[in-house]
Backbone bond lengths (Angstrom), bond angles and torsions (degrees), N, CA, C in turn:
res aa  C-N    CA-C-N  psi(-1)  N-CA   C-N-CA  omega(-1)  CA-C   N-CA-C  phi
1 X - - - 1.450 - - 1.486 109.91 -
2 X 1.330 116.92 124.92 1.467 119.97 179.58 1.517 107.40 -98.61
3 X 1.269 115.80 142.93 1.433 125.33 -177.28 1.522 108.98 -106.04
4 X 1.310 115.47 144.44 1.482 119.24 177.80 1.542 110.85 -62.81
5 X 1.307 114.09 135.84 1.480 119.72 176.43 1.544 106.15 -108.81
6 X 1.382 113.16 128.10 1.470 119.51 177.40 1.543 107.65 -117.33
7 X 1.337 113.19 148.01 1.466 119.30 177.43 1.520 112.94 -67.79
8 X 1.340 116.75 139.28 1.439 118.22 177.04 1.515 111.14 -82.67
9 X 1.301 118.22 127.13 1.447 121.88 -176.06 1.586 111.54 -56.10
10 X 1.303 115.27 129.68 1.443 120.84 179.40 1.545 114.72 87.46
11 X 1.375 114.47 -8.95 1.465 121.35 -179.29 1.536 106.88 -134.68
12 X 1.356 119.83 73.66 1.488 122.50 -172.55 1.512 113.63 -63.69
13 X 1.308 119.47 -17.75 1.505 121.24 179.53 1.571 111.42 -84.44
14 X 1.292 115.99 -3.91 1.478 120.80 -175.28 1.490 109.64 -123.47
15 X 1.346 114.29 148.81 1.427 121.82 176.68 1.551 112.03 -141.40
16 X 1.282 115.94 164.77 1.444 121.75 -179.75 1.513 108.24 -136.33
17 X 1.327 118.24 147.09 1.441 123.31 179.21 1.523 111.34 -104.59
18 X 1.313 116.82 165.91 1.466 121.27 178.58 1.530 112.89 -62.02
19 X 1.344 117.64 -22.71 1.456 120.70 -178.30 1.516 111.75 -91.44
20 X 1.344 118.51 3.95 1.464 122.66 171.29 1.496 112.22 91.51
21 X 1.312 119.76 16.69 1.512 121.99 176.49 1.528 106.29 -91.34
22 X 1.380 115.98 136.16 1.409 117.74 175.75 1.553 110.47 -103.26
23 X 1.316 116.27 143.37 1.487 120.62 -171.88 1.536 107.96 -127.44
24 X 1.280 115.10 160.14 1.458 121.52 169.03 1.501 108.51 -123.08
25 X 1.348 117.83 154.07 1.451 120.39 -173.58 1.524 108.37 -101.15
26 X 1.317 115.69 128.93 1.430 122.91 174.79 1.517 109.57 -136.74
27 X 1.311 117.25 121.90 1.460 124.15 -179.48 1.559 109.64 52.12
28 X 1.275 117.23 48.65 1.519 123.97 177.24 1.510 111.47 64.36
29 X 1.283 120.70 17.79 1.455 122.99 175.49 1.552 110.15 -119.53
30 X 1.290 116.51 145.67 1.481 120.58 177.73 1.488 106.29 -93.17
31 X 1.360 117.34 126.27 1.426 125.02 178.08 1.531 110.73 -117.75
32 X 1.280 118.59 134.75 1.472 121.35 -176.50 1.547 110.05 -66.40
33 X 1.304 115.69 142.30 1.412 122.60 176.95 1.518 111.87 -95.15
34 X 1.306 118.98 79.57 1.453 121.87 -177.94 1.478 111.98 -76.46
35 X 1.343 119.53 -42.68 1.452 123.36 -173.27 1.527 114.29 -75.34
36 X 1.330 119.87 -11.91 1.477 121.04 -174.20 1.516 114.22 -99.86
37 X 1.319 117.18 -1.93 1.485 119.26 174.53 1.488 108.57 -71.17
38 X 1.297 114.93 132.99 1.483 120.20 175.36 1.484 109.07 -131.13
39 X 1.358 117.08 160.85 1.459 123.21 175.61 1.510 107.44 -96.09
40 X 1.301 114.45 146.13 1.421 120.77 176.28 1.547 107.16 -85.34
41 X 1.318 117.42 96.13 1.451 120.68 -176.30 1.539 113.79 -64.66
42 X 1.333 116.98 -26.89 1.466 120.22 -175.72 1.543 110.88 -76.09
43 X 1.349 115.88 -17.89 1.410 120.05 -176.90 1.508 110.39 -114.15
44 X 1.338 117.27 114.91 1.479 119.98 -177.14 1.526 117.21 -61.84
45 X 1.338 116.64 -18.97 1.449 118.19 -179.44 1.531 111.24 -81.83
46 X 1.335 120.03 -11.54 1.389 124.84 165.83 1.490 115.82 65.23
47 X 1.338 117.59 63.54 1.431 122.61 172.87 1.539 111.12 -69.55
48 X 1.317 118.05 139.93 1.455 119.08 174.51 1.510 109.25 -73.03
49 X 1.325 117.62 137.56 1.421 122.08 179.42 1.519 109.48 -129.89
50 X 1.350 116.58 158.83 1.438 122.41 179.62 1.559 108.02 -137.30
51 X 1.292 115.79 149.18 1.466 122.07 174.71 1.493 111.07 -100.61
52 X 1.335 115.59 124.08 1.439 120.71 178.15 1.536 107.84 -114.46
53 X 1.341 116.35 143.06 1.461 119.75 -178.26 1.537 109.50 -118.13
54 X 1.333 113.98 141.29 1.488 121.84 177.80 1.515 106.65 -151.13
55 X 1.327 117.29 129.93 1.451 124.78 177.87 1.542 110.20 54.87
56 X 1.307 119.01 36.02 1.458 122.31 174.23 1.570 110.93 82.95
57 X 1.275 119.09 4.68 1.454 123.35 178.19 1.473 112.90 -114.90
58 X 1.366 118.01 128.60 1.452 122.00 176.89 1.523 109.71 -91.87
59 X 1.308 118.39 146.39 1.362 125.45 174.32 1.488 110.15 -139.34
60 X 1.386 118.97 139.35 1.412 122.57 -177.30 1.519 111.11 -99.54
61 X 1.352 115.07 134.32 1.527 120.64 -177.81 1.513 106.92 -128.86
62 X 1.355 116.90 141.09 1.423 120.41 166.27 1.500 109.23 -67.59
63 X 1.357 118.27 135.11 1.452 122.04 -177.87 1.526 110.84 -60.37
64 X 1.330 118.66 -42.91 1.454 119.56 -179.70 1.542 112.94 -58.93
65 X 1.338 114.70 -31.60 1.515 118.39 177.75 1.533 109.51 -66.22
66 X 1.277 116.50 -42.79 1.490 120.08 -178.30 1.521 109.81 -66.43
67 X 1.317 117.95 -43.65 1.515 122.03 -176.95 1.541 105.72 -62.76
68 X 1.331 116.63 -49.12 1.504 118.33 -178.73 1.525 110.92 -61.52
69 X 1.300 116.99 -44.58 1.473 118.64 -176.75 1.557 110.48 -60.74
70 X 1.332 115.62 -42.34 1.494 120.31 -173.97 1.514 109.84 -77.58
71 X 1.309 121.12 -42.29 1.468 122.19 -171.50 1.544 114.69 -101.40
72 X 1.321 117.01 -27.45 1.485 119.65 179.49 1.532 108.19 -96.58
73 X 1.340 116.54 -40.81 1.449 120.81 -176.67 1.494 110.85 124.16
74 X 1.315 118.91 170.67 1.490 120.03 -179.44 1.503 111.43 -57.27
75 X 1.290 114.44 143.46 1.485 121.02 179.70 1.502 111.26 -70.48
76 X 1.379 116.27 122.89 1.437 117.48 178.10 1.557 111.48 -64.52
77 X 1.283 118.23 150.61 1.448 123.38 -178.26 1.553 109.48 -60.65
78 X 1.314 113.56 134.01 1.450 120.66 179.59 1.541 117.67 86.46
79 X 1.340 115.07 -4.82 1.478 119.70 179.03 1.507 111.85 -101.35
80 X 1.324 114.83 158.13 1.433 122.56 -179.52 1.554 107.96 -121.13
81 X 1.288 115.94 167.64 1.508 121.18 175.97 1.537 108.71 -97.29
82 X 1.348 114.53 123.29 1.451 117.91 177.55 1.556 110.43 -109.20
83 X 1.334 115.28 136.00 1.444 120.86 172.17 1.564 106.75 -85.10
84 X 1.283 119.55 111.22 1.442 122.17 -172.02 1.522 111.69 -59.83
85 X 1.303 116.84 -38.01 1.524 117.55 -178.77 1.495 112.99 -88.13
86 X 1.363 116.69 1.98 1.486 120.49 -179.28 1.509 114.85 75.44
87 X 1.308 118.28 1.28 1.481 121.20 -179.95 1.549 107.23 -99.34
88 X 1.341 111.51 110.08 1.499 117.00 -178.26 1.507 115.65 -72.59
89 X 1.307 115.58 -5.52 1.485 122.27 175.58 1.530 111.07 -90.97
90 X 1.298 118.01 -13.41 1.432 124.03 179.82 1.531 110.02 -94.64
91 X 1.364 113.98 90.04 1.459 120.40 -175.68 1.512 112.45 -98.05
92 X 1.299 118.00 25.69 1.442 118.59 176.97 1.526 109.86 -70.67
93 X 1.334 116.75 144.66 1.431 119.16 -174.56 1.519 114.48 -58.79
94 X 1.310 116.03 -31.68 1.490 120.36 179.11 1.548 110.92 -66.76
95 X 1.332 117.52 -19.79 1.454 122.13 -179.46 1.490 112.74 -92.77
96 X 1.311 119.76 0.04 1.459 122.04 -174.87 1.511 109.62 -117.25
97 X 1.385 111.69 147.68 1.487 118.62 177.57 1.497 107.60 -155.69
98 X 1.326 115.54 156.12 1.476 122.10 175.24 1.526 107.17 -91.72
99 X 1.348 115.96 128.94 1.459 120.86 179.36 1.505 109.46 -141.01
100 X 1.325 115.69 165.85 1.449 119.93 176.87 1.550 108.34 -75.41
101 X 1.290 118.42 157.10 1.491 121.17 179.69 1.538 111.82 -56.11
102 X 1.302 117.81 -38.32 1.487 120.45 -179.90 1.558 111.84 -66.61
103 X 1.303 115.85 -39.39 1.482 118.73 176.20 1.511 111.36 -68.14
104 X 1.330 115.39 -35.37 1.497 118.13 179.73 1.513 109.94 -67.04
105 X 1.314 117.39 -43.38 1.504 121.64 178.78 1.511 108.97 -66.22
106 X 1.327 120.58 -43.94 1.439 120.86 178.29 1.514 113.17 -61.06
107 X 1.274 117.15 -37.83 1.489 124.37 176.46 1.509 109.25 -65.39
108 X 1.332 119.40 -39.65 1.442 124.84 179.75 1.541 108.91 -64.59
109 X 1.329 116.60 -42.77 1.487 119.89 179.36 1.540 110.42 -67.02
110 X 1.334 118.44 -46.80 1.416 122.43 -177.56 1.555 112.78 -64.40
111 X 1.380 115.28 -35.17 1.422 116.61 179.17 1.485 115.48 -88.89
112 X 1.320 117.30 2.99 1.466 121.46 176.15 1.496 115.88 83.22
113 X 1.343 115.62 8.57 1.449 118.08 177.64 1.492 115.73 -70.70
114 X 1.361 114.12 -28.21 1.427 121.41 176.67 1.522 105.60 -119.40
115 X 1.285 116.44 125.27 1.481 120.68 178.00 1.504 108.97 -110.36
116 X 1.289 113.76 124.24 1.497 120.44 -179.76 1.526 108.19 -87.63
117 X 1.328 118.73 122.52 1.466 118.91 -179.67 1.480 111.06 -63.71
118 X 1.308 117.92 145.51 1.432 121.20 -177.93 1.517 106.09 -134.48
119 X 1.344 115.55 168.72 1.430 123.35 178.29 1.556 111.07 58.31
120 X 1.313 116.43 -136.30 1.466 118.32 -176.65 1.564 111.90 -66.16
121 X 1.296 118.34 -19.50 1.453 123.96 179.83 1.529 112.03 -74.02
122 X 1.303 119.30 -17.10 1.450 122.41 -178.39 1.517 110.54 -77.37
123 X 1.330 115.83 135.96 1.474 122.31 -172.01 1.541 112.06 -66.97
124 X 1.337 118.78 -22.86 1.453 121.97 -175.31 1.542 114.90 -97.60
125 X 1.327 116.38 3.96 1.431 117.33 -179.27 1.461 115.12 -80.85
126 X 1.278 118.85 146.59 1.460 120.94 179.37 1.517 107.83 -119.51
127 X 1.311 119.92 0.47 1.469 124.48 -177.50 1.540 110.08 -114.38
128 X 1.329 114.76 156.39 1.462 119.53 170.53 1.531 108.06 -96.44
129 X 1.322 115.43 168.98 1.426 117.39 176.88 1.514 113.28 -61.86
130 X 1.340 116.46 -35.19 1.491 119.79 178.34 1.530 110.17 -64.54
131 X 1.309 118.28 -40.41 1.476 122.83 178.56 1.533 109.81 -61.47
132 X 1.339 115.88 -41.74 1.468 120.10 -179.29 1.526 108.66 -64.86
133 X 1.312 117.60 -43.58 1.502 121.06 179.07 1.512 107.06 -60.67
134 X 1.344 119.65 -45.44 1.450 121.05 -179.43 1.523 112.14 -64.81
135 X 1.311 119.21 -41.60 1.454 121.15 177.25 1.516 111.56 -60.28
136 X 1.291 118.20 -48.00 1.453 121.64 178.61 1.533 112.67 -60.49
137 X 1.361 115.03 -42.69 1.451 118.51 177.54 1.476 113.38 -62.53
138 X 1.360 116.62 -43.37 1.455 121.55 178.16 1.539 111.64 -58.40
139 X 1.295 114.70 -41.20 1.480 118.37 -179.29 1.508 111.83 -70.68
140 X 1.350 115.08 -45.60 1.449 119.95 -174.71 1.565 111.95 -71.20
141 X 1.307 116.38 -48.04 1.432 119.36 -174.20 1.522 113.78 -84.85
142 X 1.323 115.72 -34.86 1.423 118.10 -172.19 1.529 113.02 -109.93
143 X 1.361 117.23 -6.17 1.477 123.48 178.32 1.515 113.82 61.04
144 X 1.304 118.06 30.97 1.461 120.83 179.15 1.521 109.62 -65.64
145 X 1.267 119.41 135.16 1.502 123.85 -177.14 1.517 109.79 -67.03
146 X 1.354 111.04 153.33 1.495 116.82 -178.07 1.514 112.83 -58.37
147 X 1.357 117.61 -39.71 1.465 118.58 -177.03 1.548 110.29 -65.19
148 X 1.345 118.65 -31.64 1.458 119.66 177.50 1.535 109.64 -72.79
149 X 1.327 117.22 -39.82 1.426 119.46 -179.63 1.551 111.08 -65.61
150 X 1.393 113.30 -39.94 1.446 118.13 176.64 1.523 112.36 -59.49
151 X 1.321 116.94 -44.36 1.485 122.27 -179.89 1.549 109.59 -65.87
152 X 1.303 118.01 -43.12 1.473 121.34 179.67 1.518 113.81 -59.31
153 X 1.361 113.01 -42.93 1.482 116.60 -172.98 1.543 112.00 -101.75
154 X 1.339 118.68 4.64 1.418 119.21 175.55 1.517 115.01 72.20
155 X 1.298 118.62 32.47 1.487 123.43 -179.92 1.507 109.72 -129.88
156 X 1.274 116.60 171.66 1.483 122.24 178.72 1.534 109.59 -74.77
157 X 1.363 113.82 157.64 1.462 120.01 172.94 1.508 112.28 -55.06
158 X 1.342 112.23 -43.82 1.480 117.39 -179.05 1.539 111.01 -60.16
159 X 1.355 116.94 -45.19 1.468 122.29 177.81 1.544 111.16 -57.44
160 X 1.332 115.05 -45.04 1.438 120.47 177.99 1.560 111.81 -57.92
161 X 1.343 114.01 -47.87 1.417 119.42 -178.72 1.566 111.81 -64.74
162 X 1.312 115.56 -40.71 1.500 121.20 179.47 1.542 110.15 -66.90
163 X 1.293 117.68 -35.32 1.507 120.12 176.71 1.530 107.60 -69.37
164 X 1.291 120.19 -49.52 1.469 121.33 -179.60 1.500 111.53 -58.92
165 X 1.319 117.25 -40.69 1.503 120.93 -178.04 1.533 112.85 -86.29
166 X 1.321 116.48 10.76 1.485 121.48 174.42 1.531 111.71 64.98
167 X 1.294 120.03 21.26 1.484 122.01 175.53 1.567 107.50 -77.15
168 X 1.286 116.21 -32.18 1.460 120.33 172.25 1.555 108.57 -123.06
169 X 1.228 118.32 162.01 1.456 121.69 -175.74 1.528 110.50 55.96
170 X 1.335 116.49 48.62 1.429 122.88 -177.00 1.517 114.39 -63.67
171 X 1.341 115.85 -29.28 1.458 121.24 -174.79 1.487 111.49 -77.20
172 X 1.287 119.08 -15.24 1.486 124.25 179.86 1.505 109.72 -94.06
173 X 1.340 116.27 127.27 1.442 116.54 -178.09 1.547 110.78 -99.32
């Protein structure tokens, strides 16, 4: 199946297809740019990038940005490009959409692309899993009030209540 190739605005010697392949034009024919794809080493999610040249100057572009520009249209101010399936290597136009930053982050959380540390792995915790178990046991079996638990473990009453009620430390039973 061949996909339509459209010229990239501002770079008339280059084109992109709906399936995310970048091409260069030689003798009125579109040729795929296999050798110019590079990985973004600074970004662990690894967006595919391509170098385009114009007037002797090279510029690097994420492939998904070019596909969205050419097939969806210019990106509205304040919006980001979301990969619907969460796969940053899938730059097909059907997989791309413009969304707000908050929608993009929510999608990343729901699809497991961003994992929020919990329990002892969370940067703001001051308790260990064993202390949480002890706190819950003391409340459940001995009925110790929240203010006493808070004082014993060096946390606020609200934190003690949230831990006991499984609002925080949900992975600990």
